[in-house]
N, C-alpha and C positions, 0 to 999 in steps of 0.2 A: 339187578341187571347191570352189566358193565358194557359200555358201548362207545367205541372210538368212532366218532362221526366225521372224521377227516377235516382238518383245518384247511380252509381254502387257500390260504397263503403258502402253506407248506406243500400241499398235494396237488395244487392247480385244479382241484375239483370244485366246481362252483356250488354255492349254497342254493341258488335259485333252482327250483325243480327238485332238488334233494331234500329241501326243508319239509315238503309235504310227505315225502317217503319216510324220512326219519320220524316225523310226528305220527305218521300212520303206523309204523312199527311199534312205537311206544304206546299208542292207543290200542293196538291189537293185543299186545302182551300185558299191558297195564301193570308193570311191576310196581310194588310199593315204593321202591327207590331205584332210580337209574343213575349210575355213576357215569358221567360223560367225560370223555377225553377229547382233546382238540376242539373244544367248543369255544371258539374265539368270538370276538365282538359281533361279527357278521352272523354267526349262528344264534347268538342271544337275540339279536335284532329280529331275525327271521322266526325263531321258535316262540318268542314271548307272546305275540298276538295269537298264535295257534294253540299253545298249551298252557301258558301262565295266565294271560288275561281272561281266558275262558274258565279258569278255575280247575282245569283238569289236573294240572301239576303246579307245584310251588317250587321255587328255587332255594337251594342252600349252598353255602360257601361260594357265593357269587359276589365279586367285588368289582367296583368301577373306579377308574382313574379320574383325574380332575376334569377330563373332557366328557365323562359319562360313559366311556367305552368299557365294556366288560373285559377283564384281562385274566381272570382265573379260568384257564381252559379245562381244569379238572374240577368241575362243580357237580352238583347233584340236582336232579328233579325228583320230587317226591309227591306221592298221591295224598293230598290232605284229607281225603275221605277215609283212608286206612291207617295213616301214621301222622304223628305230629312231630315237629322239630323241637328238640329240647335244648340242644347246644350245637354250635358250629364254630370252627376256627380253621385257619390256614397257616401252615408252617412253610417257610421258604426253603427249598433245596438249593437254589442257585439264584443269588441276588441279581444276576445279569439277565435272567430269563423268567419273566412272570408266569410262564407256563410250567415251570419246573417246581411244583409245590406238592405238599402232602396235605390234602383236605381231610378234615375229620368232622363228622356230624353224628350226633346222638339222636336217635329217633325212639318214639314210643308208639307201640301198636295201640290203636284206639279200641280195639275189641277187648283187650285184656290187660293193658297197661305194661306189657312186657317191653323192656328197653333193649336196644341193641346199638352197636357202634358200626358206622360205615367209614371206611377210608378210601381215598381215591388219589391216584398219583400217575405221573407220566415222566419218568426220569429221562435224562439225555440219552440219545441213541448210542448204540454200541460202537458206531464209527467215530465217536468222540470218547476214546477210552478213559482219558483222565477225568472228564466231566461225568461219564457214566459211573466210574468207580467211586468218585466223591458222592454223587447222588445216591448210589446204592448203599454206601456206608451210612449216610444221613438217614435214608429210609429205614435201615435196620435199627438205628438208634431211636428214631421217631416211633417205629412200631413197638419197640420194647417199652418206651415211655407210655404209649397209649395203652398197652396191655396192663401196665402197672396202675395207671390212672383209673382205668375202668375195670379193675379186677372183678370177676364175677359176671360181667356182661359179655354176651357173644360179640365178637369182632369180625367183621367181614372186610377183607382187604381187596379192593378192586383197583383196576388200572391197566394201562398199557405199559408193561414193564420193559418193553424193548428187548425182550429175550428171544433167542432163537428157539424153534420147536424142540430141538434136541437138548 
C-alpha cells in the first residue's frame, strides 16, 4: 500500500483525530507493507503507540535526529507476522530537505521466503521546477541502481511523485 497521510505542518490538517482514522485504515486493509508519505515526527509520535508498540506493524527506514524526532517522512510500516525486514537504507534527494529521500527496504515473505524490494519517495513539488527536475533525475538514477543491485527480485516503487493526473 502507498499512503500519503498529509504532513500537518504542510497541509494544516491536524494529526489528532486523524491518527485513529489512518490506523483504522491500515488495520482494515492490513497490507504486508505500507509506504507512507508525509509521515513527520507528529505522525510517528501518534501512530507508534497504536500500531508499533502493539506489535501490529514494525517501522522500516525511519530515522531520528539528535532530538529524537523522526525526520524521514517516507518510511514504511510492515506487518511482522507476514514479512520480515532484510535490509533498509535511505538515499538523500535533497540535502536541504530531509523529507526528499528515496527509501529502500528489502522484505522477505514469512510464508515462503520470497524476497521483494520496496521503494518509497516524495520529490519536490512541481511548483519548484528546478528542485523537481533535480529530484526526478536523482530518482531515475537511484531506481536504476536499485534495479541493478537487486536484479531478479521484484521491485515495487511507491510514493507521492507530485505528478499531475495527465
